[in-house]
C-alpha positions in Angstrom: 92.9 64.4 92.5 90.3 64.5 95.2 90.6 67.6 97.6 88.5 68.5 100.6 89.6 71.9 101.7 86.7 74.5 101.8 86.3 75.0 105.6 83.6 77.1 107.2 85.9 80.1 107.9 86.3 80.6 104.1 82.6 80.7 103.5 82.2 83.2 106.4 85.1 85.3 105.0 83.4 85.5 101.6 80.2 86.9 103.2 82.2 89.5 105.2 84.0 90.6 102.0 80.6 91.1 100.3 79.3 93.1 103.2 82.4 95.4 103.4 82.6 96.2 99.7 80.4 99.3 100.1 83.2 100.8 102.2 85.9 100.1 99.6 87.3 102.3 96.8 89.7 99.7 95.2 90.4 96.0 95.5 94.1 95.0 95.8 94.4 91.3 94.7 97.6 89.5 95.6 98.6 86.7 93.3 101.5 84.2 93.4 103.7 85.3 90.4 104.4 81.6 89.8 100.8 80.9 89.1 99.0 84.1 88.3 96.0 82.4 86.8 95.7 79.5 89.2 96.0 81.7 92.3 93.2 84.0 91.1 90.0 83.3 93.0 87.1 83.4 90.4 84.6 83.2 93.1 85.3 86.8 94.1 85.0 88.2 90.5 81.3 88.5 90.8 81.3 90.4 94.1 84.2 92.7 93.3 83.5 93.3 89.6 82.3 97.0 90.1 85.6 98.0 91.9 88.8 99.0 90.2 91.6 96.5 90.8 95.3 96.6 91.6 97.0 93.3 90.9 100.1 92.4 92.8 102.3 89.5 91.5 104.1 88.6 94.7 107.1 86.3 95.0 108.5 87.6 91.7 111.9 86.4 92.8 110.7 82.8 92.6 109.0 83.2 89.2 110.4 83.3 85.7 111.2 86.9 84.9 110.1 86.9 81.2 106.8 85.2 82.1 106.1 87.8 84.8 106.6 90.6 82.2 104.1 88.8 80.0 101.6 88.6 82.8 102.0 92.3 83.6 101.2 93.1 80.0 98.2 90.8 80.0 96.7 92.4 83.2 97.3 95.9 81.7 95.3 94.9 78.6 92.5 93.7 80.9 92.3 97.2 82.5 93.9 96.2 85.8 96.8 98.0 87.5 99.5 95.4 87.9 102.9 95.3 89.6 105.4 92.5 90.4 107.0 92.6 93.8 108.9 90.7 96.4 106.8 91.0 99.6 109.8 91.6 101.7 110.9 94.7 99.7 111.2 97.6 102.1 110.0 100.1 99.4 106.9 98.1 98.6 104.5 101.0 99.5 106.1 103.1 96.8 105.2 100.6 94.2 101.6 99.9 95.3 100.4 103.4 96.3 100.8 105.0 92.9 98.7 102.2 91.3 95.9 102.7 93.9 95.9 106.4 93.2 95.7 105.8 89.5 92.9 103.2 89.9 90.8 105.6 92.0 91.5 108.9 90.4 88.3 109.0 88.4 86.3 108.4 91.5 88.0 111.2 93.5 87.6 113.6 90.6 83.8 113.0 90.7 83.8 113.5 94.4 85.8 116.8 94.0 83.3 118.0 91.4 80.6 117.6 94.1 82.7 119.5 96.6 83.8 116.5 98.6 87.3 116.7 100.0 89.8 114.0 99.1 90.3 111.4 101.9 92.5 108.3 102.3 92.0 105.6 99.7 90.2 102.6 101.2 91.5 99.4 99.8 90.5 95.8 100.4 93.3 93.3 100.1 92.3 89.9 98.8 94.2 86.7 98.0 94.1 83.0 98.4 96.1 81.3 101.2 99.9 81.5 101.2 100.4 84.1 98.4 102.3 86.2 101.0 99.5 88.5 101.8 100.4 88.9 105.5 104.1 89.5 104.7 103.1 92.3 102.2 100.7 93.9 104.8 103.3 93.8 107.6 105.9 95.4 105.3 103.5 98.1 104.3 102.5 98.8 107.9 106.1 98.6 109.1 105.1 96.4 112.0 103.5 93.0 112.6 99.8 93.5 112.2 99.1 90.3 110.3 100.2 86.9 111.3 102.5 85.2 108.8 103.3 81.6 108.2 104.4 79.2 105.4 101.1 77.4 105.5 97.7 78.3 104.2 94.9 79.6 106.3 96.9 81.7 108.8 94.9 85.0 108.6 91.4 84.3 109.9 89.8 87.8 110.5 89.4 91.1 108.8 91.3 94.2 110.1 92.0 97.8 109.0 95.7 98.8 108.6 97.1 102.3 107.9 99.4 102.3 104.8 101.6 105.3 104.5 99.8 108.7 104.3 97.4 108.0 101.4 95.8 104.6 102.1 93.9 102.5 104.5 93.9 98.7 103.9 91.3 96.2 104.9 92.9 92.8 105.3 90.9 89.7 104.7 91.5 86.0 105.2 92.8 83.9 102.3 89.9 82.3 100.5 89.9 79.4 98.1 86.9 78.4 96.0 84.7 75.3 96.2 85.7 73.6 92.9 88.7 73.8 90.6 88.2 74.1 86.9 90.6 71.2 86.4 93.0 68.9 88.3 96.1 70.7 87.1 95.0 73.9 88.9 94.8 72.0 92.1 98.3 70.5 91.6 99.7 74.0 90.9 98.1 75.4 94.0 99.4 72.5 96.1 102.9 72.7 94.6 103.2 76.3 95.6 101.7 75.8 99.0 98.3 77.3 98.7 96.6 74.1 99.8 97.5 72.2 103.0 99.7 69.2 102.3 97.5 67.1 104.6 94.5 67.2 102.2 96.2 66.4 98.9 97.8 63.3 97.4 101.4 64.6 97.5 102.8 62.0 95.2 100.6 63.3 92.4 101.8 66.9 93.1 105.4 65.9 93.2 105.1 64.0 89.9 103.4 66.9 88.3 106.2 69.3 89.4 108.9 66.8 88.4 107.4 66.4 84.9 107.0 70.1 84.4 110.7 70.7 85.1 111.8 67.7 83.0 109.7 69.2 80.1 110.7 72.8 80.5 114.2 72.8 82.2 115.5 69.2 82.1 119.1 70.2 82.3 118.6 72.2 85.5 116.5 69.4 87.1 119.1 66.7 86.3 122.0 68.9 87.3 120.4 69.7 90.7 119.8 66.0 91.6 122.8 64.7 89.7 120.7 62.3 87.7 119.9 61.7 84.0 116.1 61.6 83.4 113.6 62.9 80.9 109.8 63.4 80.9 109.2 60.0 79.3 111.4 58.0 81.8 109.8 55.6 84.2 108.6 57.5 87.3 109.8 54.9 89.7 113.3 54.8 88.1 113.5 58.6 88.4 112.3 58.5 92.0 114.9 55.9 92.8 117.7 57.9 91.1 116.8 61.0 93.2 116.6 58.8 96.3 120.0 57.4 95.7 121.5 60.8 94.9 120.1 62.4 98.0 120.5 59.4 100.3 116.8 59.1 100.9 116.7 55.5 102.1 114.0 53.6 104.1 116.5 51.1 105.5 119.2 49.0 103.8 119.2 49.9 100.1 115.5 50.6 99.9 114.4 54.0 98.6 112.1 56.0 100.8 109.6 57.1 98.2 107.7 59.4 100.6 110.9 61.2 101.4 111.6 61.7 97.7 108.1 63.1 97.2 108.6 65.6 100.0 112.0 66.6 98.8 110.8 67.2 95.2 107.9 69.4 96.5 110.2 71.3 98.9 112.8 72.0 96.3 110.4 73.3 93.7 108.2 75.2 96.2 111.2 77.0 97.6 112.8 77.7 94.2 115.9 75.6 95.1 116.2 74.3 91.5 115.3 77.6 89.7 112.6 80.2 89.1 109.6 78.9 87.4 106.1 80.1 86.3 103.6 77.3 85.9 100.8 79.4 84.3 101.3 80.8 80.8 99.9 84.2 79.9 97.6 83.9 77.0 96.2 86.9 75.1 
């Protein structure tokens, strides 16, 4: 799957993140709870490795609950400070602030020992496009300070935001990295909306998502589309069955395969069929 998606603003944002790290006490990384591994940007590990990290698994209401618990345990073992949230939760600051305090306590204790008074925690928020970063920030700030949208690449600049009484947040643009470790990572990112639909072969993404559900939750997939398919079935036949079930015709009795592709991606991306986690937590 060939993808061309690393625009100039992402390279510029990476440089700005590196330049601002000296002002930061803790990094808050927002991940998509459906793809905690695939939505982690390895490019930023090197530049943020010396900072404590709070990990937010956003969109928990769209992910498998048991899998999310496994990921929380995994991040805790890695020395991170994780929490699973729904970005629209009105009490979100109460879940994030204690973790930021915990992550920075050692630093503030050292400052106190030197006679330096405690100040607000300075946190940098990072995350790839479309993990819900702007929604989380607006919720924390209780006003619209970050532009939101259901497409990647909405936030383009860095800005400081006051968060409650204990924190100041530096928002950053969503940044992808230049090369995926494997094709499957790209398909997961596309399936959940982190990569613009215009730069990926959507049929491959839809087939990946369809096969994942047929392998892991065949009954729900077939029930949703009112068909009878399995992971070994002919892809064209499954497409045609979905097209007939949903009335996705190109004219006459011909199936509109592009419409079927778009429908499968839409239904999976928006958790219409069920809650799924596409990355497995491995110890």
